[in-house]
C-alpha positions in Angstrom: -15.5 -8.1 -8.1 -15.9 -11.3 -10.0 -13.0 -13.4 -10.7 -10.7 -11.9 -13.4 -8.8 -14.7 -15.1 -5.4 -14.6 -17.5 -3.4 -17.4 -19.2 0.1 -17.7 -20.9 2.1 -20.6 -22.0 5.5 -20.4 -20.7 8.3 -22.5 -22.4 9.8 -23.7 -19.3 9.2 -26.8 -16.7 6.3 -26.6 -14.3 8.8 -27.0 -11.4 10.6 -24.1 -12.6 7.8 -22.1 -12.9 6.3 -23.2 -9.4 9.8 -22.6 -7.8 9.8 -18.9 -9.2 6.3 -18.0 -8.3 6.4 -19.5 -4.7 8.9 -17.0 -3.6 6.7 -13.9 -3.1 9.8 -11.8 -3.1 10.0 -12.3 -7.0 6.5 -11.1 -7.8 7.4 -7.1 -7.9 9.8 -8.5 -10.9 6.8 -9.2 -13.0 4.0 -7.1 -11.0 5.8 -3.7 -10.3 3.8 -2.0 -13.3 0.5 -1.9 -11.7 1.6 -2.9 -8.1 3.9 -0.6 -6.4 6.3 -0.5 -3.1 6.3 -3.9 -2.3 7.2 -4.9 1.3 7.8 -8.5 2.5 5.7 -9.1 5.8 8.4 -11.7 7.1 11.9 -12.7 6.3 11.2 -15.8 4.7 9.4 -15.3 1.5 8.8 -18.8 0.3 5.8 -21.2 1.0 2.8 -21.0 3.2 2.8 -17.9 5.3 4.8 -15.8 3.1 3.4 -12.5 2.3 4.0 -9.0 1.1 2.1 -5.4 1.3 2.0 -3.4 -1.8 0.1 -0.4 -3.4 -2.0 -0.5 -6.4 -0.8 2.1 -8.9 -4.1 3.2 -9.8 -5.0 6.8 -10.6 -7.3 8.6 -7.8 -7.1 5.5 -5.8 -7.1 7.0 -2.0 -7.1 3.4 -0.3 -4.7 1.5 -2.9 -2.7 -0.3 -0.1 -3.1 -4.1 -0.2 -1.4 -7.2 1.4 -1.2 -10.9 0.2 -0.4 -14.1 2.1 0.2 -17.4 0.8 -2.5 -19.7 2.3 -2.1 -22.6 -0.1 1.0 -24.0 -2.0 0.6 -27.3 -3.6 3.8 -28.1 -5.4 3.9 -27.6 -8.5 0.5 -27.4 -9.3 -1.1 -24.2 -7.3 -0.8 -21.2 -5.3 -3.7 -19.7 -3.4 -2.8 -16.1 -1.6 -5.6 -14.3 0.6 -5.2 -10.9 1.5 -7.2 -7.7 2.3 -7.3 -4.0 0.5 -9.3 -1.1 0.3 -10.7 1.2 3.0 -9.6 -0.1 6.6 -8.2 -3.1 5.0 -12.2 -4.3 5.0 -12.4 -6.1 1.3 -11.1 -9.7 0.9 -8.8 -10.4 -2.0 -7.9 -13.9 -3.6 -5.4 -14.6 -6.1 -4.6 -17.9 -7.5 -2.0 -19.4 -9.6 -2.6 -22.8 -11.4 0.3 -24.3 -13.4 -0.7 -27.0 -16.0 2.0 -28.9 -17.9 1.6 -28.7 -21.7 3.4 -30.2 -24.6 5.4 -26.8 -25.1 6.0 -26.1 -21.5 3.9 -24.6 -18.7 0.2 -23.0 -18.8 -0.1 -20.3 -16.3 -3.5 -19.4 -15.0 -3.9 -16.5 -12.9 -6.7 -15.5 -11.1 -7.9 -12.4 -9.0 -11.1 -11.8 -7.2 -12.3 -9.5 -4.4 -15.1 -9.6 -1.9 -16.2 -6.1 -0.9 -17.5 -5.8 2.5 -20.1 -2.8 2.2 -22.3 -2.1 -0.5 -20.7 1.1 -1.2 -17.1 -0.9 -1.7 -18.8 -2.7 -4.6 -20.0 0.6 -6.1 -16.8 2.1 -6.0 -15.3 -0.9 -7.4 -17.6 -0.8 -10.3 -17.1 2.8 -11.0 -13.4 3.2 -10.5 -13.0 0.3 -13.2 -10.9 -2.2 -10.7 -12.2 -5.2 -13.1 -10.4 -3.5 -16.1 -7.2 -2.5 -14.2 -6.6 -6.0 -12.7 -7.5 -7.4 -16.1 -4.8 -5.4 -18.1 -2.5 -5.5 -15.1 -2.5 -9.3 -14.8 -2.4 -9.8 -18.4 1.1 -7.6 -19.0 2.3 -9.5 -15.6 2.1 -12.7 -17.2 3.6 -11.6 -20.5 6.7 -10.1 -18.2 6.7 -13.5 -16.3 7.1 -15.3 -19.7 10.0 -12.9 -20.6 11.7 -13.4 -17.2 11.5 -17.0 -17.3 12.3 -17.6 -21.1 14.8 -15.0 -22.1 15.8 -13.7 -18.5 14.6 -10.2 -20.0 12.4 -7.2 -18.5 13.6 -8.1 -14.7 12.2 -5.5 -12.0 13.7 -5.5 -8.6 13.1 -8.3 -5.6 11.0 -7.3 -2.6 12.7 -7.1 0.6 11.5 -6.9 4.3 12.4 -3.2 4.8 11.2 -2.5 1.1 14.5 -0.8 0.3 
């Protein structure tokens, strides 16, 4: 899947937005409308190596489980996560959050892409509307992130190691 990018400006300092995003346990608070059943992969949920496993809430998706691990955390500029998903976890996924200072706060750019392992995986992504699913979900996630950080509103549940 080609990269899907969404942007939003959040009226908070870049360091504050970065600190919130660098803790992967916070991600279900703003992504739980399209990524469900979050489980942390280790107790320490901050920084490089922090990861989570979750399920895409997409209709008729038989292989919706994915994982994501922070591989690059450059304070206060960028966070890169790599993961796997799909059938037998054979498809690579990459997610990047880039934070840029603006006069009104912080511009957050969220990009998601995947590398299907087989031609059949590429066909299933195209037929299944995966690009549209991530574009819509990412846009709403950034709006919820803005609501949480600016107004402390619309919070979901944080992820835990056991997923409870």
